Residue frames as a rotation matrix with the C-alpha (Angstrom) as fourth column:
MET 1
0.229 -0.878 0.421 3.41
-0.531 0.250 0.810 27.04
-0.816 -0.409 -0.409 16.60
SER 2
0.069 -0.271 -0.960 5.40
-0.986 0.127 -0.107 25.69
0.151 0.954 -0.258 13.65
ASP 3
0.942 0.266 -0.203 5.48
-0.265 0.964 0.035 22.00
0.205 0.020 0.979 12.85
ASP 4
0.153 -0.966 -0.210 9.29
-0.207 0.176 -0.962 22.11
0.966 0.190 -0.173 13.15
ALA 5
-0.427 -0.284 0.859 9.11
-0.863 -0.156 -0.480 22.37
0.270 -0.946 -0.179 16.95
LYS 6
0.506 0.694 0.512 6.60
-0.786 0.616 -0.058 19.54
-0.355 -0.373 0.857 17.16
LYS 7
0.828 -0.240 -0.507 8.63
-0.201 0.717 -0.668 17.40
0.523 0.655 0.545 14.78
ARG 8
-0.184 -0.965 0.189 11.78
-0.529 -0.065 -0.846 17.96
0.828 -0.256 -0.498 16.83
ALA 9
-0.278 0.148 0.949 10.08
-0.941 0.155 -0.300 16.76
-0.191 -0.977 0.096 20.02
GLY 10
0.733 0.668 0.132 8.33
-0.619 0.734 -0.278 13.82
-0.282 0.122 0.951 18.39
GLU 11
0.657 -0.539 -0.527 11.43
-0.203 0.547 -0.812 12.52
0.726 0.640 0.250 16.66
LYS 12
-0.373 -0.792 0.483 13.55
-0.724 -0.077 -0.685 12.89
0.580 -0.605 -0.545 19.80
ALA 13
0.131 0.507 0.852 11.06
-0.920 0.382 -0.086 10.79
-0.369 -0.773 0.516 21.77
ALA 14
0.883 0.222 -0.414 11.47
-0.407 0.802 -0.438 7.95
0.234 0.555 0.798 19.27
GLU 15
-0.029 -0.985 -0.168 15.09
-0.547 0.156 -0.822 7.64
0.837 0.068 -0.544 20.40
TYR 16
-0.393 -0.071 0.917 13.86
-0.909 0.180 -0.376 6.19
-0.138 -0.981 -0.135 23.71
VAL 17
0.707 0.692 0.147 12.29
-0.634 0.712 -0.302 3.20
-0.314 0.120 0.942 21.96
GLU 18
-0.463 -0.884 0.072 14.31
-0.803 0.452 0.388 -0.02
-0.375 0.121 -0.919 21.66
SER 19
-0.324 0.279 -0.904 13.81
-0.568 0.707 0.421 -3.29
0.756 0.650 -0.070 19.83
GLY 20
-0.687 0.166 -0.707 11.56
0.493 0.822 -0.286 -5.59
0.534 -0.545 -0.647 21.80
HIS 21
-0.929 0.332 -0.163 9.51
-0.086 -0.624 -0.777 -2.72
-0.360 -0.708 0.608 23.24
ILE 22
-0.125 0.956 0.267 5.75
0.981 0.079 0.179 -2.53
0.150 0.284 -0.947 23.27
VAL 23
-0.939 -0.340 -0.058 5.04
0.341 -0.940 -0.005 1.10
-0.053 -0.025 0.998 22.48
GLY 24
0.072 0.953 -0.293 1.98
0.750 -0.245 -0.614 3.19
-0.657 -0.175 -0.733 23.26
LEU 25
-0.708 -0.268 0.653 1.20
0.685 -0.484 0.544 5.36
0.170 0.833 0.527 20.25
GLY 26
-0.495 0.477 -0.726 -0.36
0.399 -0.617 -0.678 8.65
-0.772 -0.626 0.115 21.24
THR 27
0.191 0.700 0.688 -2.78
0.982 -0.128 -0.142 10.92
-0.011 0.702 -0.712 19.44
GLY 28
0.734 0.182 -0.654 -2.36
0.262 -0.965 0.025 14.45
-0.627 -0.189 -0.756 18.14
SER 29
0.970 -0.243 -0.026 -0.22
-0.136 -0.447 -0.884 16.67
0.203 0.861 -0.466 15.97
THR 30
0.196 -0.952 0.235 3.04
-0.980 -0.199 0.012 16.13
0.036 -0.233 -0.972 17.89
ALA 31
0.048 -0.107 0.993 2.60
-0.352 0.929 0.117 12.40
-0.935 -0.355 0.007 18.51
TYR 32
0.945 0.328 -0.015 2.07
-0.100 0.246 -0.964 12.16
-0.313 0.912 0.265 14.75
PHE 33
0.507 -0.820 -0.264 5.75
-0.752 -0.271 -0.601 12.93
0.421 0.503 -0.754 14.15
ALA 34
-0.247 -0.561 0.790 6.83
-0.848 0.519 0.104 10.30
-0.469 -0.644 -0.604 16.68
ILE 35
0.434 0.484 0.760 4.75
-0.076 0.860 -0.504 7.64
-0.898 0.161 0.410 14.92
VAL 36
0.964 -0.109 -0.242 6.13
-0.251 -0.078 -0.965 8.60
0.086 0.991 -0.103 11.52
ARG 37
0.102 -0.992 0.080 9.69
-0.960 -0.119 -0.255 8.42
0.262 -0.051 -0.964 12.88
LEU 38
-0.152 -0.103 0.983 9.03
-0.592 0.806 -0.007 5.05
-0.792 -0.583 -0.184 14.51
GLY 39
0.830 0.496 0.255 7.67
-0.070 0.546 -0.835 3.80
-0.553 0.675 0.488 11.21
ALA 40
0.662 -0.664 -0.347 10.92
-0.618 -0.222 -0.754 4.78
0.424 0.714 -0.557 9.51
LEU 41
-0.261 -0.785 0.561 12.91
-0.961 0.269 -0.072 2.98
-0.095 -0.558 -0.824 12.20
VAL 42
0.292 0.445 0.847 10.75
-0.321 0.880 -0.351 -0.13
-0.901 -0.169 0.400 11.83
ARG 43
0.989 0.090 -0.118 11.51
-0.136 0.236 -0.962 -0.17
-0.059 0.968 0.246 8.13
GLU 44
0.252 -0.967 -0.047 15.20
-0.779 -0.174 -0.602 0.01
0.573 0.189 -0.797 9.08
GLY 45
-0.260 -0.351 -0.900 14.86
0.021 0.929 -0.368 -3.02
0.965 -0.115 -0.234 11.36
LEU 46
-0.769 0.055 0.637 13.52
-0.625 -0.271 -0.732 -1.79
0.133 -0.961 0.243 14.71
ASP 47
-0.569 0.533 -0.626 11.43
0.277 0.841 0.464 -4.62
0.774 0.090 -0.626 16.18
ILE 48
-0.933 0.335 0.131 8.50
-0.271 -0.417 -0.867 -3.16
-0.236 -0.845 0.480 18.12
LYS 49
-0.444 0.893 0.073 4.77
0.789 0.350 0.504 -3.61
0.425 0.282 -0.860 18.56
GLY 50
-0.928 0.098 0.359 2.37
-0.172 -0.968 -0.180 -0.74
0.330 -0.229 0.916 19.08
ILE 51
-0.290 0.908 -0.304 -0.85
0.948 0.230 -0.218 -0.12
-0.128 -0.351 -0.927 20.98
ALA 52
-0.698 0.034 0.715 -2.67
0.348 -0.857 0.380 2.88
0.626 0.514 0.586 19.54
THR 53
-0.810 0.370 -0.455 -4.67
0.349 -0.321 -0.881 5.36
-0.472 -0.872 0.131 21.62
SER 54
-0.026 0.834 -0.551 -7.12
-0.482 -0.493 -0.724 6.20
-0.876 0.246 0.415 18.83
GLU 55
0.576 0.300 0.761 -8.43
0.483 0.626 -0.612 4.89
-0.660 0.720 0.215 15.54
ALA 56
0.960 -0.246 -0.133 -6.57
-0.268 -0.672 -0.690 7.72
0.080 0.698 -0.711 13.80
SER 57
0.147 -0.962 0.229 -3.25
-0.940 -0.063 0.336 6.73
-0.309 -0.265 -0.914 15.34
ALA 58
0.083 -0.054 0.995 -3.90
-0.006 0.998 0.055 3.08
-0.997 -0.011 0.083 14.55
ALA 59
0.895 0.288 0.340 -4.50
0.333 0.075 -0.940 3.97
-0.296 0.955 -0.028 10.90
LEU 60
0.712 -0.693 -0.113 -1.28
-0.686 -0.652 -0.323 6.01
0.150 0.308 -0.939 10.80
ALA 61
-0.001 -0.724 0.689 0.69
-0.710 0.486 0.509 3.19
-0.704 -0.489 -0.515 12.44
ARG 62
0.391 0.206 0.897 -0.57
0.351 0.868 -0.352 0.68
-0.851 0.452 0.267 9.89
GLU 63
1.000 -0.018 0.023 0.31
0.012 -0.460 -0.888 3.09
0.026 0.888 -0.459 7.10
GLN 64
0.422 -0.898 0.123 3.84
-0.900 -0.431 -0.067 3.35
0.113 -0.083 -0.990 8.54
GLY 65
0.211 -0.317 -0.925 4.22
-0.289 0.883 -0.369 -0.42
0.934 0.345 0.095 8.87
ILE 66
-0.658 -0.383 0.648 4.17
-0.710 0.026 -0.704 -0.57
0.253 -0.923 -0.289 12.67
PRO 67
-0.517 0.480 -0.709 2.69
0.271 0.877 0.396 -3.90
0.812 0.013 -0.584 13.89
LEU 68
-0.335 0.498 0.800 -0.24
-0.803 -0.595 0.035 -3.38
0.493 -0.631 0.599 16.25
ILE 69
-0.663 0.221 -0.715 -1.46
0.459 0.874 -0.156 -5.45
0.591 -0.432 -0.682 19.18
ASP 70
0.126 0.699 0.704 -4.03
-0.430 -0.600 0.674 -4.90
0.894 -0.388 0.225 21.92
PHE 71
-0.282 -0.262 0.923 -4.48
-0.950 -0.057 -0.307 -5.66
0.133 -0.963 -0.233 25.61
SER 72
0.840 0.542 0.006 -5.63
-0.541 0.837 0.084 -9.19
0.041 -0.074 0.996 24.88
VAL 73
0.686 -0.643 -0.341 -1.97
0.377 0.714 -0.590 -10.14
0.623 0.276 0.732 24.54
THR 74
-0.498 -0.857 -0.133 -0.27
0.578 -0.213 -0.788 -7.89
0.647 -0.469 0.601 27.10
ASP 75
0.637 0.689 -0.346 -1.07
0.731 -0.396 0.556 -5.91
0.246 -0.607 -0.756 30.22
ARG 76
0.392 -0.562 -0.729 1.97
0.352 -0.641 0.683 -3.64
-0.850 -0.523 -0.053 30.15
ILE 77
0.881 -0.162 0.445 3.61
0.357 -0.390 -0.849 -1.15
0.311 0.907 -0.285 27.81
ASP 78
0.065 -0.950 -0.306 7.31
0.997 0.054 0.046 -0.28
-0.027 -0.308 0.951 27.88
VAL 79
-0.812 -0.363 -0.456 7.17
0.324 -0.932 0.165 3.26
-0.485 -0.014 0.874 26.49
THR 80
0.307 0.871 0.384 4.32
0.923 -0.174 -0.345 5.53
-0.233 0.460 -0.857 25.47
ILE 81
-0.872 -0.482 -0.083 4.83
0.432 -0.839 0.331 8.68
-0.229 0.253 0.940 23.42
ASP 82
0.106 0.977 0.185 1.91
0.991 -0.120 0.067 11.06
0.088 0.176 -0.980 23.56
GLY 83
-0.538 -0.223 0.813 1.09
0.321 -0.946 -0.048 14.74
0.779 0.235 0.581 23.34
ALA 84
-0.315 0.467 -0.826 -0.66
0.899 -0.133 -0.418 17.15
-0.305 -0.874 -0.378 25.70
ASP 85
0.400 0.525 0.751 -2.79
0.668 -0.728 0.154 20.26
0.628 0.440 -0.642 25.46
GLU 86
0.538 -0.358 0.763 -1.11
-0.611 -0.789 0.060 21.65
0.581 -0.499 -0.643 28.58
VAL 87
0.412 -0.456 -0.789 1.68
0.669 0.739 -0.078 20.48
0.619 -0.496 0.609 30.89
ASP 88
0.867 -0.158 0.473 2.93
-0.392 -0.803 0.450 22.11
0.308 -0.575 -0.758 34.08
ARG 89
-0.020 -0.999 0.038 6.29
-0.777 -0.009 -0.630 21.82
0.630 -0.042 -0.776 35.78
SER 90
-0.294 -0.002 0.956 4.93
-0.789 0.565 -0.241 19.12
-0.540 -0.825 -0.167 38.10
PHE 91
-0.965 -0.130 -0.226 4.08
-0.253 0.675 0.693 17.04
0.062 0.727 -0.684 35.02
ASN 92
-0.245 0.959 0.140 0.34
0.270 0.206 -0.940 17.39
-0.931 -0.193 -0.310 35.47
LEU 93
-0.978 -0.122 0.167 -1.36
0.181 -0.109 0.977 17.35
-0.100 0.987 0.129 32.08
ILE 94
0.083 0.983 -0.165 -4.53
-0.427 -0.114 -0.897 18.38
-0.901 0.145 0.410 30.32
LYS 95
-0.953 -0.300 0.037 -5.26
-0.115 0.473 0.874 16.00
-0.279 0.829 -0.485 27.45
GLY 96
-0.329 0.867 0.375 -8.24
0.632 0.497 -0.594 15.25
-0.701 0.041 -0.712 25.27
GLY 97
-0.222 0.214 -0.951 -8.28
-0.487 -0.870 -0.082 18.05
-0.845 0.445 0.298 22.74
GLY 98
-0.717 -0.105 -0.690 -8.25
-0.681 0.317 0.660 15.35
0.150 0.943 -0.299 20.08
GLY 99
0.238 0.971 0.033 -10.98
-0.936 0.220 0.273 13.37
0.258 -0.096 0.961 21.82
ALA 100
0.252 -0.210 -0.945 -8.89
-0.142 0.957 -0.251 10.31
0.957 0.197 0.211 22.73
LEU 101
-0.142 -0.448 0.883 -8.48
-0.859 -0.387 -0.335 10.93
0.491 -0.806 -0.330 26.46
LEU 102
0.668 0.429 0.609 -10.04
-0.698 0.645 0.311 7.68
-0.260 -0.632 0.730 27.72
ARG 103
0.925 -0.369 -0.091 -7.87
0.285 0.832 -0.476 5.39
0.251 0.414 0.875 25.60
GLU 104
0.184 -0.897 0.402 -4.87
-0.189 -0.433 -0.881 7.62
0.965 0.087 -0.249 26.30
LYS 105
0.076 -0.142 0.987 -5.37
-0.979 -0.200 0.046 7.21
0.191 -0.969 -0.155 30.05
ILE 106
0.934 0.225 0.278 -5.86
-0.268 0.955 0.128 3.43
-0.236 -0.194 0.952 29.80
VAL 107
0.670 -0.741 -0.034 -2.58
0.363 0.367 -0.857 3.23
0.647 0.562 0.515 27.90
ALA 108
0.065 -0.671 0.739 -0.81
-0.525 -0.653 -0.547 5.62
0.849 -0.352 -0.394 30.28
ARG 109
0.496 0.200 0.845 -1.84
-0.864 0.214 0.456 3.57
-0.090 -0.956 0.279 33.33
ALA 110
0.960 -0.103 0.259 -0.31
0.115 0.993 -0.030 0.47
-0.254 0.059 0.965 31.75
THR 111
0.707 -0.676 0.209 2.93
0.097 -0.199 -0.975 2.22
0.701 0.709 -0.075 30.78
GLU 112
0.420 -0.669 -0.614 6.31
0.904 0.247 0.349 1.93
-0.082 -0.701 0.708 32.47
THR 113
-0.569 -0.637 -0.520 7.76
0.523 -0.769 0.368 5.12
-0.634 -0.062 0.771 30.91
GLN 114
0.511 0.797 0.323 5.43
0.820 -0.338 -0.462 7.85
-0.259 0.501 -0.826 29.64
ILE 115
-0.673 -0.726 -0.139 7.02
0.597 -0.645 0.478 10.50
-0.436 0.239 0.867 27.41
ILE 116
0.518 0.835 -0.186 5.05
0.599 -0.509 -0.617 13.64
-0.610 0.208 -0.764 26.60
VAL 117
-0.613 -0.669 0.421 5.97
0.765 -0.369 0.527 15.59
-0.197 0.645 0.738 23.48
ALA 118
0.581 0.797 -0.167 4.80
0.746 -0.603 -0.282 19.15
-0.325 0.039 -0.945 22.89
ASP 119
-0.051 -0.553 0.832 5.79
0.600 -0.683 -0.417 22.56
0.798 0.478 0.367 21.61
GLU 120
-0.832 -0.482 -0.274 6.64
0.485 -0.395 -0.780 25.34
0.268 -0.782 0.562 24.05
SER 121
-0.539 0.700 0.468 3.17
-0.535 -0.714 0.452 26.89
0.650 -0.007 0.760 23.91
LYS 122
0.343 0.721 -0.602 1.88
-0.018 0.646 0.764 23.90
0.939 -0.251 0.235 25.92
LEU 123
-0.353 -0.549 -0.757 4.18
0.775 0.282 -0.566 24.40
0.524 -0.787 0.326 28.93
LYS 124
0.291 0.624 0.725 2.29
-0.003 -0.757 0.653 26.32
0.957 -0.192 -0.218 31.62
ALA 125
-0.744 -0.457 0.488 2.88
-0.439 -0.216 -0.872 27.55
0.504 -0.863 -0.040 35.15
GLN 126
-0.626 0.634 0.454 -0.63
-0.295 0.346 -0.891 26.35
-0.722 -0.691 -0.029 36.02
LEU 127
-0.850 0.380 0.364 -3.17
0.525 0.574 0.629 24.25
0.030 0.726 -0.687 34.16
GLY 128
-0.241 0.919 -0.312 -6.55
0.629 -0.097 -0.772 25.56
-0.740 -0.382 -0.554 33.11
ALA 129
-0.454 0.069 -0.888 -6.26
-0.502 -0.844 0.191 28.01
-0.736 0.532 0.418 30.21
PHE 130
-0.797 0.203 -0.568 -7.17
-0.424 0.482 0.767 25.13
0.430 0.852 -0.299 27.88
PRO 131
0.132 0.921 0.367 -10.76
-0.982 0.072 0.174 23.97
0.134 -0.384 0.914 28.52
LEU 132
-0.672 -0.435 0.599 -10.61
-0.605 0.790 -0.105 20.61
-0.427 -0.433 -0.794 30.30
PRO 133
-0.275 0.584 -0.764 -12.14
-0.684 0.440 0.582 17.79
0.675 0.683 0.279 28.23
VAL 134
-0.577 0.216 0.788 -14.39
-0.592 0.554 -0.585 15.43
-0.562 -0.804 -0.192 30.17
GLU 135
-0.764 0.304 -0.570 -15.70
-0.333 0.569 0.751 12.30
0.553 0.764 -0.333 28.44
ILE 136
-0.574 0.672 0.469 -19.27
-0.604 0.040 -0.796 11.50
-0.553 -0.740 0.383 29.44
THR 137
-0.688 0.460 0.561 -22.02
0.591 0.804 0.065 9.04
-0.421 0.377 -0.825 28.55
PRO 138
-0.833 0.445 0.329 -24.62
0.014 -0.577 0.816 10.37
0.554 0.684 0.475 26.09
PHE 139
0.114 0.907 -0.404 -27.43
0.616 0.255 0.745 9.21
0.780 -0.334 -0.530 28.42
GLY 140
0.712 0.330 -0.620 -28.22
0.702 -0.347 0.622 11.91
-0.010 -0.878 -0.478 30.94
TRP 141
-0.221 -0.930 0.293 -25.51
0.895 -0.312 -0.318 14.22
0.388 0.192 0.902 29.70
GLN 142
0.094 0.313 0.945 -27.49
0.001 -0.949 0.314 17.29
0.996 -0.029 -0.089 30.76
ALA 143
0.967 0.254 -0.005 -27.56
-0.014 0.073 0.997 16.06
0.254 -0.964 0.074 34.38
THR 144
0.388 -0.907 -0.167 -23.85
0.918 0.362 0.164 15.31
-0.088 -0.217 0.972 34.21
ARG 145
-0.231 -0.442 0.867 -23.18
0.578 -0.779 -0.243 18.79
0.782 0.445 0.436 32.87
ALA 146
0.580 0.530 0.618 -25.16
-0.166 -0.666 0.727 20.34
0.797 -0.525 -0.298 35.73
ARG 147
0.923 -0.270 -0.274 -23.05
0.362 0.372 0.855 18.50
-0.129 -0.888 0.441 38.32
ILE 148
-0.018 -0.973 0.231 -19.81
0.996 -0.038 -0.083 19.56
0.089 0.228 0.969 36.63
ARG 149
0.105 0.140 0.985 -21.08
0.284 -0.953 0.105 23.16
0.953 0.268 -0.140 36.47
ASN 150
0.944 0.326 0.048 -21.26
0.031 -0.233 0.972 23.10
0.328 -0.916 -0.230 40.27
LEU 151
0.445 -0.861 -0.248 -17.48
0.852 0.322 0.412 22.67
-0.275 -0.395 0.877 40.35
GLY 152
0.228 -0.308 -0.924 -16.99
0.197 -0.915 0.354 26.15
-0.954 -0.262 -0.148 38.95
CYS 153
-0.872 -0.461 -0.163 -17.18
-0.053 -0.243 0.968 26.19
-0.487 0.853 0.188 35.16
GLU 154
0.205 0.920 -0.334 -19.68
-0.638 -0.133 -0.759 26.39
-0.743 0.368 0.559 32.31
PRO 155
-0.476 -0.472 0.742 -19.27
0.131 0.797 0.590 23.10
-0.870 0.378 -0.318 30.39
GLN 156
0.044 0.423 -0.905 -19.81
-0.894 -0.388 -0.224 23.16
-0.446 0.819 0.361 26.64
LEU 157
0.525 0.190 0.829 -20.89
0.115 0.950 -0.291 20.09
-0.843 0.248 0.477 24.67
ARG 158
-0.546 -0.788 -0.286 -18.28
-0.261 -0.164 0.951 19.51
-0.796 0.594 -0.116 21.97
MET 159
0.609 0.792 0.038 -19.80
-0.103 0.127 -0.987 19.72
-0.786 0.597 0.159 18.52
THR 160
-0.673 -0.732 0.106 -18.63
0.027 0.119 0.992 18.66
-0.739 0.671 -0.061 15.05
ASN 161
-0.957 0.287 0.047 -20.44
0.019 -0.102 0.995 19.84
0.290 0.952 0.092 11.92
GLY 162
-0.364 0.865 0.346 -23.49
-0.747 -0.493 0.446 20.71
0.557 -0.096 0.825 13.96
ASP 163
0.632 0.544 -0.552 -23.71
-0.134 0.779 0.613 17.38
0.764 -0.313 0.565 15.78
PRO 164
0.771 -0.363 0.523 -22.31
-0.564 -0.008 0.826 16.26
-0.295 -0.932 -0.211 19.15
PHE 165
-0.092 -0.899 -0.428 -18.76
-0.897 0.261 -0.356 14.98
0.432 0.352 -0.831 18.84
VAL 166
0.927 0.362 0.101 -18.59
-0.374 0.859 0.350 11.20
0.040 -0.362 0.931 19.31
THR 167
0.048 -0.957 0.285 -15.45
-0.909 0.076 0.410 9.58
-0.414 -0.279 -0.866 20.71
ASP 168
-0.476 -0.319 -0.820 -13.99
-0.668 0.737 0.102 6.29
0.572 0.596 -0.564 19.50
ASN 169
-0.990 0.103 -0.095 -15.78
0.140 0.720 -0.680 4.77
-0.001 -0.687 -0.727 22.50
GLY 170
-0.360 0.918 0.168 -19.22
0.646 0.116 0.754 6.09
0.673 0.380 -0.635 21.52
ASN 171
0.046 0.327 -0.944 -19.30
0.928 -0.363 -0.081 8.78
-0.369 -0.872 -0.321 24.20
THR 172
0.640 0.144 0.754 -19.48
0.458 -0.860 -0.225 12.58
0.617 0.489 -0.617 24.08
ILE 173
-0.370 -0.852 -0.370 -17.20
0.892 -0.214 -0.398 15.28
0.260 -0.477 0.840 25.49
LEU 174
0.886 0.458 -0.065 -17.82
0.454 -0.832 0.320 18.34
0.092 -0.313 -0.945 27.61
ASP 175
-0.178 -0.921 0.347 -15.15
0.657 -0.373 -0.655 21.02
0.732 0.111 0.672 27.31
CYS 176
0.679 0.473 -0.562 -14.88
0.712 -0.240 0.660 22.67
0.177 -0.848 -0.499 30.72
PRO 177
0.093 -0.660 0.746 -13.26
0.276 -0.702 -0.656 26.14
0.957 0.267 0.117 30.97
PHE 178
0.578 0.068 -0.813 -12.05
0.811 0.061 0.581 26.21
0.090 -0.996 -0.020 34.56
GLU 179
0.815 -0.326 0.479 -9.49
-0.119 -0.904 -0.412 28.92
0.567 0.278 -0.775 33.61
ALA 180
-0.206 -0.896 0.394 -7.26
-0.824 -0.059 -0.563 27.93
0.528 -0.441 -0.726 36.54
ILE 181
0.752 0.360 -0.553 -6.77
-0.065 0.874 0.481 24.50
0.656 -0.325 0.681 38.15
PRO 182
0.200 -0.727 0.657 -4.70
-0.894 -0.410 -0.182 24.98
0.401 -0.550 -0.732 41.32
ASP 183
-0.329 -0.249 0.911 -5.19
-0.706 0.705 -0.062 21.38
-0.627 -0.664 -0.408 42.55
PRO 184
-0.278 0.205 -0.938 -5.32
-0.874 0.351 0.336 18.94
0.398 0.914 0.081 39.60
PRO 185
-0.912 -0.062 -0.406 -5.46
0.040 0.970 -0.238 15.75
0.409 -0.233 -0.882 41.75
GLU 186
-0.734 0.670 -0.109 -8.45
0.104 -0.047 -0.993 17.01
-0.671 -0.741 -0.035 43.72
LEU 187
-0.151 0.694 -0.704 -10.36
-0.855 -0.450 -0.260 18.15
-0.497 0.563 0.661 40.65
GLU 188
-0.572 -0.092 -0.815 -9.68
-0.604 0.720 0.342 14.83
0.555 0.688 -0.467 38.93
LYS 189
-0.963 0.197 -0.182 -11.08
0.268 0.725 -0.634 13.02
0.007 -0.660 -0.751 41.98
GLU 190
-0.482 0.826 -0.293 -14.18
-0.211 -0.433 -0.876 15.22
-0.851 -0.360 0.383 42.09
LEU 191
-0.201 0.396 -0.896 -14.92
-0.974 -0.182 0.138 14.82
-0.108 0.900 0.422 38.38
ARG 192
-0.681 -0.133 -0.720 -14.50
-0.381 0.904 0.194 11.07
0.625 0.406 -0.667 38.39
SER 193
-0.923 0.384 -0.026 -16.96
0.205 0.434 -0.877 10.75
-0.326 -0.815 -0.479 41.28
ILE 194
-0.364 0.821 -0.439 -19.80
-0.719 -0.548 -0.428 12.20
-0.592 0.160 0.790 39.18
PRO 195
-0.100 0.401 0.911 -22.17
0.371 0.864 -0.340 9.61
-0.923 0.304 -0.235 37.66
GLY 196
0.891 0.422 0.167 -22.00
0.278 -0.218 -0.936 9.83
-0.358 0.880 -0.312 33.88
VAL 197
0.494 -0.815 -0.303 -18.36
-0.858 -0.513 -0.017 10.90
-0.141 0.269 -0.953 33.79
VAL 198
0.961 -0.213 -0.177 -16.36
0.138 0.922 -0.361 8.20
0.240 0.322 0.916 32.05
GLU 199
0.124 -0.958 -0.257 -12.97
0.981 0.080 0.176 9.92
-0.148 -0.274 0.950 32.35
CYS 200
0.926 0.107 -0.363 -11.48
0.088 -0.994 -0.070 13.39
-0.368 0.033 -0.929 32.56
GLY 201
0.749 -0.612 0.254 -8.54
0.302 -0.026 -0.953 14.90
0.590 0.791 0.165 30.73
LEU 202
0.542 -0.620 0.568 -6.44
-0.834 -0.477 0.276 15.53
0.100 -0.623 -0.776 33.84
PHE 203
0.651 -0.463 -0.602 -3.41
0.250 0.879 -0.406 13.24
0.717 0.114 0.688 33.84
VAL 204
0.588 -0.365 0.722 -1.75
-0.776 -0.508 0.375 13.27
0.230 -0.780 -0.582 37.25
ALA 205
0.060 -0.684 0.727 1.39
-0.748 0.452 0.487 11.34
-0.661 -0.572 -0.485 38.25
LEU 206
0.751 0.257 0.608 1.50
0.161 0.822 -0.546 9.51
-0.640 0.508 0.576 34.92
THR 207
0.920 -0.385 0.074 4.40
-0.056 -0.317 -0.947 11.24
0.387 0.867 -0.313 33.14
ASP 208
0.626 -0.763 -0.163 8.12
0.648 0.393 0.653 10.45
-0.434 -0.514 0.740 33.40
ARG 209
-0.544 -0.835 -0.083 9.65
0.579 -0.446 0.682 12.72
-0.607 0.323 0.726 30.77
VAL 210
0.680 0.707 -0.195 8.58
0.374 -0.564 -0.736 15.82
-0.630 0.428 -0.648 28.85
LEU 211
-0.477 -0.783 0.400 10.17
0.766 -0.147 0.626 16.90
-0.432 0.605 0.669 25.57
ILE 212
0.531 0.639 -0.557 9.42
0.357 -0.764 -0.537 20.47
-0.768 0.086 -0.634 24.53
GLY 213
-0.131 -0.513 0.848 10.27
0.991 -0.090 0.099 21.65
0.025 0.854 0.520 21.02
LYS 214
0.124 0.092 -0.988 11.09
0.415 -0.909 -0.033 25.37
-0.901 -0.406 -0.151 20.92
THR 215
0.929 0.341 0.145 10.83
0.281 -0.391 -0.876 27.90
-0.242 0.855 -0.459 18.11
ASP 216
0.554 -0.786 -0.273 14.51
-0.766 -0.610 0.203 28.80
-0.326 0.097 -0.940 18.43
GLY 217
0.381 -0.356 -0.853 15.42
-0.615 0.591 -0.522 25.33
0.690 0.724 0.006 17.22
THR 218
-0.724 -0.644 0.248 16.34
-0.595 0.401 -0.697 23.87
0.349 -0.652 -0.673 20.61
LEU 219
0.146 0.720 -0.679 14.72
0.002 0.686 0.727 21.09
0.989 -0.107 0.099 22.61
LEU 220
-0.285 -0.128 0.950 13.92
-0.909 -0.278 -0.310 21.26
0.304 -0.952 -0.037 26.32
GLU 221
-0.090 0.199 -0.976 14.06
0.066 0.979 0.193 17.88
0.994 -0.047 -0.102 28.09
LEU 222
-0.221 0.109 0.969 12.52
-0.933 -0.314 -0.178 17.52
0.285 -0.943 0.171 31.54
SER 223
-0.316 0.139 -0.939 12.39
0.106 0.988 0.111 14.38
0.943 -0.064 -0.327 33.66
GLU 224
0.683 0.730 0.000 10.61
0.049 -0.046 0.998 13.63
0.729 -0.682 -0.067 36.91
THR 225
0.449 -0.594 -0.668 13.93
0.892 0.343 0.295 13.37
0.054 -0.728 0.684 38.75
GLU 226
-0.495 -0.677 0.545 14.95
0.675 -0.694 -0.249 16.94
0.547 0.245 0.801 37.87
């Protein structure tokens, strides 16, 4: 998918941010364009503060001149702009392809309005084609993998340059190819009940608006009230 579609969605999402807002800054290739656009608006006078969902997004925000805060000074976020690896028409999401799913979910839970930006390849009739990321503790990861396997997939330990991928929180990730997830809330509940699972990449009932950039140059906007 071209960057033009992602850029269109990311920049449109920035229009929902107003001066005085605390903004959740998502992670990934589409959220990147939203952060860059917000940085431009800050330089034009937009008065916001950001809470980043990853070290990479924090570095980009600082580069763009967006002031950053953390949860030591607030317990709520006005608007979060983030991406997704998959989104269905019920606004269930798979996230975590970039490895930031735990921080992304902490931010999403604290957010009043969550906006998801993506290109049209991410919009699905049903979740599951993208392997579901599950963040787990390094200790006992083999036992955790065995319990997840019993739910109907063959989890793969995410690797980077021959070593286990390490999240910003010091954990590892299992990528779980369920292929089809007919009941996201139930699977999320089952995964989170397994000892060793820190968080899973299913985001249920956390999204208010979805902006989909299309290759034909248009933008599809969906809201939870539609």
